[in-house]
N, C-alpha and C positions, 0 to 999 in steps of 0.2 A: 453209394448215393451219389448222383452227378453232382460235379463240384457247384455248378451254378443253378441247381434245381431245374425246373420247367421240364421235368420228364413226363411221358404219357404212362398210363397204367401198363404194367407188366401183362404180357400175353398169357394169362393164367385162364383156366376154365371159370373162374369166379368172374373175371372182367367179361368173358365172352357170354356169360349167362345171367349177367346183372341187369339185362334190359338197358333202356335209355339212361346214359349216365350224365348227371347235369354237370354244368361247368360254371366256374365262378371267375370273376375278373381278378387280375393281379392288383395289388395296392399300387396306386399311382398319387403321388403327391403327399400332402400332410393330413393327417387325420386325428381327431381327438376321441378317446373312448374311456370308459372307466377300467377296463381289463383288456389286456393283450394275451392271446393264447398263442403260444408258439408250437405248431404241430396240429394237423388235421386228422388224427387218429381217434380211437375210442376215448382216451382220457380227455383230450381237448374238446371234442364234440359234446361230450356228456357235460363237462363243465360249462360249456357255452349255453347249452340247453337251460340248465339249472340256473345260471346266473341271468340269462335273458328273461327266464321265467319270473325271477325276483326283481326285475326292473333295472338291471345293470346294462350299460351300453358296451358290447362285447365285440372285438374284431378278432377273427382267428386268421392267423398267417401260416399257410402250408406251402412248403418249398415246392412241392409238385403238384399231385392231385389229391382231393379229399379222399381219404382211404388208400393212399398209394403205398404206405409202408407195410409194416406187419399186420395192422388192423385189417387191410384188404387182401392179404395173401396168406394167412395163416391156416392151420389145419381145421379150424372152425369148432374146436373141441371146448366143451365147457367142463373145467376140473373144479369141483366145488373144494371147500376147505381152504387151507394156507398152503403155500408151496412146500413147507417143511412139515414134517409129522409133528402131531402135538407133543410127544415126549422129547422130540428134539428141541422144541420151543420151550417147554417147560423147564428143561435143563439149564437155559440159558437166561430166560426172563422170568421164570416162576409160573406157577400154576394159575395164579390169578390172571396176570396179563394174557397167559396163553388162551385161557376161557374167554376173555375179552376179544382175542383176535379171531377165535372161532365164531363168536357171535357176529363179529363184523363179516366174516366170510358168509354166514348165513343171510346177513342182511344184503351183502353184495349180490348172492344168488337170486333173493327175491326182488331186489332192484332191477336185474337183468330182465326178469318176466314182466316187470311193470313197464320197463322202457318199451319191450316189444309189443305189449298189450295195449297201453295208453296211446302210443303213437302209430298204432297199425302198422307196424314194421313187418313186410312180407319177407322173411329171411330163412325159410325152410327149417325153422326150429323143430327138433325131435328130442325127447327126453331119453336118459339112460346113457351110462358110460361103463365099458367093460375094462378092467385092468386084466391083462394077461401075463401069466407068470413063464418066463422062457427057460428056468432052470429047474430040474426035478428036485434039487436039494433045498430049494426054497418054498416047496409046496407047503410043509408044515408051519413054516414060518408066516406064510401069508394067512393060513387058517387062524393061527394064534393071534395075528395082527387084527384080522377083522373082528374076532371076538373081544380084543382089548380095546379096539376103538368104539365098540358099542358099550362094554361095561364100564370103562373108565371115563370116555368123552362124549358118550351119548351120541356117536356117529353111527348111522345105520349103513351097513354094507351086507352083501350076501355072498358067502363063499361059494364058488363054483368049482366042482371036480372037473377031471381031464375031459370026461365024456360031455358034460354040460357045457363046458367052454368051447370045445369043437363044435357042438350043435348050434351055439349062438354066434359063432364067428366064422364058421365055414371053413376051418383049417384044423388039422389036428397036431400041429407042430408044438402047441403050448401044453404045459404040464398041468395047469390049474388056472384059476382067475377069481376075480370078485366083480361084482355088480354094484354100481353106485347109482341109485334111481334119481338122485338130484344132478347127477351129470347130464350131459347131452351133446348136442352139435347144433350148428347153424351156418348159413352162408355168410362168411365174414364180410365181404364187400357189401352185400345187401344190407346187412346190418349197419355197417358204417355210413352208407348213403342214406339210409333211413334216419339215423340219428342227426345227420347233417340238415336233411329236410325239416326235422322237428326243430332244430335249432333255429334255423332261418325263419321258420314260421312263428317262433317265440320272439324274434327280433334280432338275432345275432347277425353279424356281417362276416361272410367268408371270404377269404382270398386265396387263390390258387397261385402257383407259379411265383411265390413271394417268399424265397428263402431269407431268413433272417441272418443278417451278417454281423451285426453288432447290437449290443444293449448298452445304452448309456444310463447307468443306474443312478437313481437319486430320488428326491421326494416325488418327482413326476418322471419316471423312466421314459426314456425314447427308445423304441424298438425299430431298427433301421433295416431296410431291405433295399435291394438294387433300385427299385422303382419309387420308393417313398418311405415315409417314417410315420409311426404312430406315438403320440403321446398319450400316457395312460397313468393311472393310480396305481395299478397292480399289474404284475407280469406272472403267467403261469407258463413253465417250461414243460411241455408234454411231448417231447419228441422221441422219448424212449431211446432206441438204439441209433437213432439218427440225430442225436442232439450234439455231436462232436464239436468241441470248440467253443461252445457258448457258456459253459460253466465249468471251472476246473474241478470242483468237488464232485460233481457228477461224472466227469471224465474218469476221475481216479476209482470210482466204484461201480461203474456200468460200462461193461465191455460188449462191444457189437459182435455177433456170431452169425454165421449164415446157415439156413436151413434149406432144404429142398423138397419139393413136392411134385408128384405127376397125378395126372388124371387119364384113366383109360378111356378107351372108347366104350359105349354102354355094353354091358355083359348080359348074357342070356339068363344068368343065375343070379338070384337074390341071396347073396353070401350071407348076409346078417339079417336074419329074418325079423328080429325085433328093431331093426333100423338105428340101433344105438351106435355111438362112437366108440372106438377101440384104441387103447394104447397098451404098450408093454413094459416090462420090468427092466428093460436096458437102460443103462444111463444115458447113452446116446439113443434116445427113445424112437421107436417106431409108432406111428400113429396113422389111423385111417378110418374111413366110413364110406358108405355107398350113397350117391346122390339120389334124388328122386327119379332121374332116368337110368339108374342102375350102373353109372360110371363108378369105379373105385378111385377115390382120392386117397393117395398114399404118400406119406411123408417118412423119409429116412435119409440119413447122412447128413454131416455138417462139415463146414470147412471154417478156418479161423483166419483167413487172409480176406483182403477186399475183393479179390477176383472170385467169380463163380466158374464153376467147370464149363468147358465149351459145350459139352453135350450132357445136359442135366438129366435127361431121360436115361441115358446109358449110366450115369452116376447113381440114379436111384433104383434102377431096374433090378440090380442083384439083391437089394434090400427086400423090395417086392417079392421076387421069387423065392427068397428064403421063407417068408411067411405064406405065400401062396405058390407052391411049385407049380401047379397046373396052369398058373397065369405068367409062367416065365417069358412067353412069347406073345403076350396079348398086345395088341396095338395101342399105343399112347396117343391121345389127342393133344395134351397139353403138358408142358413141363416149365417149372418156374422155381425161382429162389427168392428168398427174402432174408431181411436182417432183424434179428430181435436183440433186445438187450438183456444180458443176464448179470447178476451181482455174484460176489465170491460166496455167498451162503445162500444163494438163489431166493432171498427175500427182497421184496421191492423196496427202493430207495425213494422215501416220501419224506421231504423236508421243507422247511421254511428258512433258508439261509440269510434272508433279509426281510425286514418287516413287510415290504411289499412284494416279495418274490416267493413263488412256490414252485417246487419241483416234484415230478413223479415220473419214475423211470425203473427199468430193470425188473420187469415183471417175470422174467425167466420162464416164459412159456405158459403163464397163467393169466394173460392179459384179457382173454375174452370175457371172462367172467368179472376179474378184478378191476380192470382199467376203467370201465364206464362208472362203476361205483367210487373209485378213488376220485375221478372228475367231480362226481357230485359232492363228495366229502370235501374236496378242495374249494368248491363253490360255497358251502357251508362255512368253511374257515374264513374266506374272503368277507362273508356277512357277519363275522365275529363268533360263530359257534364253532369252537376249537376242540370240542370233546372227542369226536371220532377221528379227526386228523391227528391230534397228539397221540392216540393209541397206535396208530400207524408210525408216526414219527419216532416213538420210543424204541422201535425194533432196531437193534444193532446192525449195520451193513459197513463192514470194514472195507478199506481200500484193497484192491489187488495188490499182492506183493510185487516189488520190483518197479513201481510206478508205472508210467505210460510207456517208457522205453522197453522195460523188461516183462510186462505183463503178457504180450503176445507169446513170446517162446515159453513162459511159464505155463500159460493156458495149454498150448499145444502139447507140451510134455505131459501134463495132467491128463488131457482128454485121450491121448494116446494110450495112457495106462489104463483108464477107464474102458477105452474100446477093447483092449486086450482082456480085461476082466470079463466083459460082456460075452466073450467068445469062449471062455473056458468053465 
């Protein structure tokens, strides 16, 4: 992230295809509001929308452009449920709280639909998500898992054998799969811009190029940028992987990592006839979908330093060719990277560290579905309805081992191991 903010949108296919992108002025001078939201992504914009509709004076402070971060660059995939498997959750927090979290996930999925419909957001939404299994020895486990999710947890998935998987995703390199009808895909930047427009229409004030440099906590916190300051009653920290330095507790638990995406030139072939989103079973996951003009938007590969590869297209292309060998030489029109926040156990870090401060970060790749809902839940909490917020806040999220100095080498070692396991 640029040290001083004020960066333009990355040269992604999303930015190129989003149409006219509104601009918002930087914060200048002193302002007074009820709530300051740090971060102009899904969480912050959804919170701004809900709070403004409830009558609060809301100011959103974005370091760069609205939707500049992960919210405007991601794979556009809607993954229902929680980031961890229900059995994993039940073993740690109990069956009752796990079922509460699954209900929240269902509410989050419904909330996403309502946001799109009620605010007439044109974001190329299509339903359906296919999970592709990349190891033959995992096929029977996938079949059992699909059955178990249905019988134990009431989660509907459809098992796909190898032939059906190949037919539905246009490649035969996977050994099986499953279909989630509640999953889907959307144009992430169009969705972010649509949320922003709805928030402004409801009364929120948005400021771009307004990186927050300091928060002076107290009964009336003061949120400081290079050009001004906002005195408020409540602060919401919604910067996800770009929040570094503003809250030590978040820094200890949310680690920024980089992921990379390419968009091909339009293809002659409709590879995915049902237009679903697809992701696979690798730990360092591959994910993709086709756009309305038949480009393949494909994500693959991660880095764990602040630097991006010099040639992102060359970095991603081997992953694309592994999944679609016939596209090994396909022209790439756009290549970009982005930063997301992950936690040690991949569950989101949602907390209220002070009576008038709320934090949401570390969606670990599930932000398209979950972040807008969490923003709404935080808005409820600001208004005094803490029930759904407290369910999220009870989920344990431990710090990364080694503190801020050693977490990077620890992560690199762990991810290198998982990459090796993906390949054997």
